[in-house]
C-alpha positions as CSV (number, residue, x, y, z in Angstrom):
1,X,-6.1,29.8,9.9
2,X,-7.3,29.1,6.4
3,X,-5.0,29.9,3.2
4,X,-5.3,31.6,0.2
5,X,-5.0,29.6,-2.7
6,X,-4.1,29.8,-6.2
7,X,-4.7,26.8,-8.3
8,X,-3.2,25.6,-11.2
9,X,-4.7,22.8,-12.9
10,X,-7.4,20.8,-15.1
11,X,-9.3,18.1,-15.6
12,X,-11.3,16.2,-12.9
13,X,-8.7,15.6,-10.5
14,X,-7.8,19.3,-10.4
15,X,-11.5,20.1,-9.7
16,X,-12.0,17.5,-7.2
17,X,-8.8,18.3,-5.3
18,X,-10.0,22.0,-5.5
19,X,-13.7,21.4,-4.4
20,X,-12.1,19.7,-1.5
21,X,-10.1,22.5,-0.6
22,X,-12.7,24.9,-1.0
23,X,-14.7,22.8,1.2
24,X,-12.1,22.7,4.0
25,X,-12.2,26.1,4.1
26,X,-9.7,27.6,2.2
27,X,-10.1,30.8,0.1
28,X,-9.4,29.8,-3.7
29,X,-8.1,33.4,-4.9
30,X,-7.6,32.3,-8.4
31,X,-8.0,29.4,-10.8
32,X,-5.8,28.8,-13.8
33,X,-6.8,26.3,-16.7
34,X,-5.5,26.0,-20.0
35,X,-7.8,26.9,-22.4
36,X,-10.3,24.0,-23.9
37,X,-9.2,22.2,-26.5
38,X,-12.5,21.5,-28.3
39,X,-16.3,22.3,-27.3
40,X,-16.2,20.3,-23.9
41,X,-15.4,23.0,-21.0
42,X,-12.9,21.6,-18.9
43,X,-14.4,20.4,-15.3
44,X,-12.2,22.7,-13.1
45,X,-13.2,25.7,-15.4
46,X,-16.7,24.7,-15.2
47,X,-16.4,24.5,-11.2
48,X,-14.9,27.9,-11.1
49,X,-17.4,29.4,-13.2
50,X,-20.1,28.1,-11.0
51,X,-18.5,29.1,-7.6
52,X,-17.6,32.7,-9.2
53,X,-13.9,32.1,-8.3
54,X,-11.6,34.0,-10.5
55,X,-10.8,32.3,-13.7
56,X,-7.7,32.4,-16.2
57,X,-7.5,30.6,-19.3
58,X,-4.0,30.7,-20.5
59,X,-1.9,28.6,-22.7
60,X,1.3,29.6,-21.0
61,X,3.2,31.9,-18.7
62,X,6.3,32.4,-20.6
63,X,7.5,33.8,-23.7
64,X,10.6,33.0,-25.5
65,X,11.8,31.3,-21.9
66,X,11.0,34.5,-20.3
67,X,8.3,35.3,-17.8
68,X,5.1,37.3,-19.1
69,X,5.2,40.4,-17.2
70,X,1.9,41.1,-17.0
71,X,0.6,37.7,-16.3
72,X,3.1,37.6,-13.2
73,X,1.6,40.7,-11.8
74,X,-1.8,39.7,-12.5
75,X,-1.0,36.6,-10.3
76,X,0.7,38.6,-7.2
77,X,-2.4,40.6,-7.5
78,X,-4.2,37.6,-6.3
79,X,-2.1,37.7,-3.1
80,X,-2.0,33.8,-2.7
81,X,-0.4,32.2,0.2
82,X,0.3,29.0,-1.7
83,X,0.0,27.8,-5.5
84,X,-1.6,24.2,-5.7
85,X,-1.1,22.4,-9.0
86,X,-3.0,19.1,-8.6
87,X,-2.9,18.5,-12.4
88,X,-1.2,20.9,-14.8
89,X,0.5,20.4,-18.0
90,X,1.9,24.1,-17.7
91,X,5.5,25.2,-17.0
92,X,5.1,28.0,-14.6
93,X,8.0,30.5,-14.2
94,X,9.5,30.9,-10.8
95,X,8.4,34.3,-10.6
96,X,5.1,32.3,-10.0
97,X,6.1,29.1,-8.5
98,X,8.1,30.8,-5.7
99,X,5.9,34.2,-5.1
100,X,3.5,32.9,-2.3
101,X,4.9,32.6,1.4
102,X,4.4,28.8,1.1
103,X,5.6,28.5,-2.5
104,X,3.8,25.8,-4.4
105,X,2.7,22.1,-3.8
106,X,2.4,19.6,-6.7
107,X,1.2,16.2,-7.2
108,X,2.9,13.5,-9.2
109,X,1.6,10.0,-10.1
110,X,4.8,7.9,-9.0
111,X,7.2,7.2,-6.4
112,X,9.6,10.0,-7.0
113,X,12.4,10.0,-7.9
114,X,11.4,6.9,-10.1
115,X,9.6,8.0,-13.1
116,X,10.0,11.9,-13.5
117,X,8.2,13.3,-16.6
118,X,5.0,14.0,-17.7
119,X,3.8,10.2,-18.7
120,X,4.9,8.6,-15.4
121,X,1.7,6.3,-15.7
122,X,2.5,5.0,-19.1
123,X,6.1,4.1,-18.4
124,X,5.4,2.3,-15.1
125,X,3.2,-0.2,-16.8
126,X,5.7,-0.4,-20.2
127,X,8.5,-0.8,-17.7
128,X,7.0,-3.7,-16.3
129,X,6.7,-2.4,-12.8
130,X,4.3,-4.2,-10.2
131,X,3.7,-1.3,-7.8
132,X,2.7,2.3,-8.1
133,X,2.1,5.5,-5.6
134,X,2.1,8.9,-5.4
135,X,4.1,12.0,-4.8
136,X,3.4,15.5,-3.3
137,X,6.2,17.7,-3.6
138,X,7.3,21.4,-3.9
139,X,8.4,22.2,-7.5
140,X,11.9,23.8,-8.1
141,X,13.5,24.7,-11.2
142,X,13.8,20.6,-12.6
143,X,11.3,18.1,-13.7
144,X,9.9,16.6,-10.8
145,X,12.7,16.9,-8.7
146,X,11.6,19.2,-6.1
147,X,11.8,18.4,-2.0
148,X,9.0,15.7,-0.9
149,X,6.1,16.5,1.3
150,X,4.4,13.2,1.2
151,X,4.4,9.7,-0.6
152,X,2.3,6.9,-0.5
153,X,2.9,3.4,-2.3
154,X,1.1,0.1,-2.4
155,X,-0.8,0.4,-5.4
156,X,-0.6,-2.7,-7.2
157,X,-0.2,-2.8,-11.1
158,X,-1.9,-5.7,-12.3
159,X,-1.6,-7.6,-15.4
160,X,-4.8,-6.2,-16.8
161,X,-4.0,-2.2,-15.9
162,X,-3.7,0.4,-18.6
163,X,-3.0,3.8,-17.9
164,X,-7.0,5.0,-17.0
165,X,-7.5,2.2,-14.9
166,X,-3.9,2.5,-12.6
167,X,-4.9,6.4,-12.5
168,X,-8.8,6.5,-12.4
169,X,-9.3,3.4,-10.0
170,X,-5.9,3.4,-8.0
171,X,-3.7,6.8,-8.0
172,X,-6.5,9.4,-8.2
173,X,-8.3,8.9,-4.8
174,X,-5.0,8.6,-3.3
175,X,-3.9,11.5,-4.8
176,X,-7.1,13.8,-3.8
177,X,-6.8,12.9,-0.2
178,X,-3.1,13.6,-0.2
179,X,-3.1,17.0,-1.8
180,X,-5.8,17.7,0.6
181,X,-4.0,16.4,3.8
182,X,-0.7,18.1,2.8
183,X,-2.1,21.5,2.2
184,X,-3.7,21.1,5.5
185,X,-0.1,20.5,7.1
186,X,1.1,23.5,5.5
187,X,-1.9,25.7,7.0
188,X,-1.2,24.1,10.4
189,X,2.8,24.2,10.2
190,X,3.3,20.7,10.7
191,X,4.4,20.0,7.1
192,X,8.2,18.8,6.5
193,X,10.2,18.6,3.4
194,X,12.5,15.8,2.5
195,X,15.0,16.3,-0.2
196,X,14.7,13.8,-3.1
197,X,17.6,11.2,-3.4
198,X,18.9,10.8,-6.9
199,X,18.9,6.7,-6.1
200,X,16.5,5.3,-8.2
201,X,16.0,8.3,-10.2
202,X,14.7,8.3,-13.7
203,X,13.0,10.4,-16.3
204,X,11.1,9.2,-19.2
205,X,9.9,11.5,-22.1
206,X,6.3,11.9,-23.2
207,X,4.6,8.7,-25.2
208,X,4.3,10.0,-28.9
209,X,4.0,8.0,-31.7
210,X,7.4,6.4,-31.8
211,X,7.1,5.4,-28.3
212,X,3.8,3.8,-29.0
213,X,5.0,1.6,-32.1
214,X,4.8,-1.8,-31.6
215,X,8.0,-3.8,-32.3
216,X,7.0,-7.6,-33.2
217,X,10.4,-8.7,-32.2
218,X,9.6,-8.1,-28.9
219,X,8.3,-10.9,-26.5
220,X,4.4,-11.1,-25.9
221,X,4.9,-9.7,-22.3
222,X,6.9,-6.6,-23.6
223,X,4.0,-5.9,-26.1
224,X,1.3,-6.4,-24.1
225,X,2.7,-3.8,-21.3
226,X,3.1,-1.5,-24.2
227,X,-0.3,-1.6,-25.5
228,X,-1.6,-1.3,-22.0
229,X,0.8,1.8,-21.2
230,X,-0.5,3.4,-24.2
231,X,-4.1,2.7,-23.7
232,X,-6.2,4.7,-24.1
233,X,-3.8,7.4,-25.5
234,X,-2.2,7.5,-27.9
235,X,-2.8,3.8,-28.5
236,X,0.3,1.4,-29.5
237,X,0.3,0.7,-33.2
238,X,1.6,-1.4,-35.8
239,X,0.9,-1.1,-39.9
240,X,-1.2,-3.2,-42.2
241,X,-1.1,-2.4,-45.8
242,X,0.5,1.1,-44.9
243,X,-2.2,2.1,-42.5
244,X,-1.7,2.6,-38.6
245,X,-3.6,0.0,-36.7
246,X,-4.2,0.9,-33.0
247,X,-4.8,-1.8,-30.6
248,X,-6.4,-1.1,-27.1
249,X,-7.6,-3.8,-24.4
250,X,-4.6,-6.4,-24.3
251,X,-4.6,-9.2,-22.6
252,X,-1.8,-12.1,-22.5
253,X,-2.9,-15.3,-23.0
254,X,-1.3,-17.7,-20.6
255,X,-0.2,-21.0,-22.1
256,X,-0.8,-20.0,-25.7
257,X,1.6,-20.2,-28.6
258,X,1.5,-20.7,-32.5
259,X,3.9,-21.5,-35.0
260,X,2.5,-18.1,-37.2
261,X,4.8,-15.3,-37.6
262,X,4.4,-12.5,-34.7
263,X,1.8,-9.8,-35.6
264,X,-0.2,-12.5,-37.7
265,X,-4.0,-12.4,-37.0
266,X,-5.2,-15.7,-35.8
267,X,-8.7,-15.1,-35.3
268,X,-11.2,-12.5,-34.8
269,X,-14.8,-13.2,-32.9
270,X,-16.8,-11.7,-30.2
271,X,-14.0,-12.3,-27.4
272,X,-11.5,-10.0,-29.7
273,X,-8.7,-10.4,-32.1
274,X,-6.2,-13.0,-31.2
275,X,-2.4,-12.0,-32.5
276,X,0.5,-14.0,-32.7
277,X,3.2,-12.9,-30.5
278,X,6.7,-14.2,-29.5
279,X,6.1,-16.7,-26.6
280,X,2.5,-16.3,-26.3
281,X,-0.5,-15.0,-28.0
282,X,-2.4,-11.7,-27.2
283,X,-6.0,-11.0,-27.0
284,X,-7.0,-7.5,-28.3
285,X,-10.7,-6.0,-27.5
286,X,-10.7,-2.7,-29.5
287,X,-8.7,-1.5,-32.7
288,X,-8.4,2.0,-34.2
289,X,-7.7,2.0,-38.0
290,X,-6.2,4.5,-40.1
291,X,-5.0,8.4,-38.9
292,X,-9.0,9.3,-38.5
293,X,-10.7,6.0,-37.9
294,X,-13.0,5.7,-34.4
295,X,-12.1,3.1,-32.0
296,X,-14.3,0.1,-32.4
297,X,-14.4,-3.7,-31.4
298,X,-11.9,-5.9,-33.0
299,X,-14.8,-7.9,-34.3
300,X,-16.1,-5.3,-36.2
301,X,-13.0,-3.6,-37.5
302,X,-12.8,-5.8,-40.7
303,X,-9.8,-7.3,-39.8
304,X,-9.5,-11.1,-40.4
305,X,-7.2,-14.3,-40.0
306,X,-4.1,-14.3,-41.8
307,X,-3.8,-10.4,-41.9
308,X,-0.3,-9.6,-40.3
309,X,0.4,-6.3,-38.4
310,X,3.8,-5.3,-38.9
């Protein structure tokens, strides 16, 4: 029998999971999407409007650590059998997470218990992992610590992957299928939960400017991974004349080297910006200079040989 689903999500992933679940015959009784940050409407919100599903646009469901009573009551009135959290940045109170008879199911872009937290994609690249995967789990009061419904690995993290390519090209399609399949197994009664082990568990914080700051005392491979892990957002950065310079599209050049200090611009041409680093050189495709500057090709950035990023 099809389930009544309440969706808490956003972005293309949230849209595609919800669309597939509706196509599978499940009833979408409510869609919860955070308010739009700018003028562009969220894809999941747009789908809900098009399908005339009940749409709720709240920044949060807690106030001073406690559940907001009227929002909980509004949610309970939907009569959901299961909450589906395909992509959400909102922390839900247990009064919502645990309310449906099947509770909730959530997607995470790592092989839990490794890389718990809100920037799992970035940290896997920064830490030099060579393989990634996805987890579908039942949320509990911890951060990504709930019991597992499903996991799948085998997604290679290549030496050119950034967070966008790792997510959209590899984990996104894997995750859509997994979410649809897990909901189907819950509906059929065949789903089984497995407690997460704490062996190999790790938690990493959000990638902010402090985490994205480049330290040229690190070797070239470490710098390359940090640039790719922070690409496209927030952009790994260093300074030139007191201005932030964010680097995008990094490749660690094999067999290269220089006697110039790390951070020195060696060349700028159509192939990008060649940057000195310990052990090898980096090739950077795009840069963003200043706090309000737009991303541009390195060849058009105004950077020149002899400039040194610190």
